[in-house]
C-alpha angles and dihedrals in degrees: 000000000000117000114256114255118229115264093229093059093051092048092050092049093050091050092053091051092049092050091050093053091048092050090050094059112101116238109241117218116220115252120258114279094024127094130206124238116283094021128097125207115254110260112248113246113250117222113255112260112253114235113236111264112248113235115236116250112266111253115252113258119244114263096025116128093013123124118239116262118253115260096035121119094239090181097300130122129258117310116259121247092249091058094060114101121245134186122261111283095023125111121244120264116269124215091247093052093049092046090052092053092046093049091052092051092048091052089052091050094053092046092050094049091053091048093049091050092051092047092051090051092052093048090050091051091049092053093051097047117102115244096188113134095024117131124227094270094053092045091050092049092050091049093050092048092050092049090049092051091049091051091051091048092051090048091050092049091050092049090048091054091051093050094047089049091053090055091048090052090055090054094050095045095245097106111125096027116119110238091214108045097013090230122129114283093212133257094240092054093049093050089057097035106024097178094055115132098177131060119239094262094051092043092054090047090052093050093051091058 
């Protein structure tokens, strides 16, 4: 009979064999998308929320916050006579003097408008008339007369524009200011030539050019 082996040796040998088999087993990785027990999938990182872009401040419009230039109407009524500029040594305009000049300009405006309307009517009648049978002298005379009427009409329209501009300058408070040197034209000059826009010095300089 074989001698009996000690129980402690058998148990130790069996434990070593069991440990070797357990170590020899390959570790299986869990398939993608599945998690093993006791483990949680890593939370996907959320993209950082973008802060709303701040809109740039709208550029200030031109003309905002600026005071109105002197001499502009700015919603007020006609300038008073005392506000009109005069040359050194001259008295200020009075309300009666300014009203007299304005009334004279208004009369000229009405007369010129009537004249321009009559001239336009005559020119239209001359264009519609039949010139058949006229000799060269008659045709030349009619052509000259028509050109003369046109020239008078153009001059009247130009004069009307100057007078209306003078009245407008009274309303805006710039009447009496030279448009070239910005100095006073002179009360005496305006009483004689109410539609003047240049002082005597600037007018002479303009005529010498």
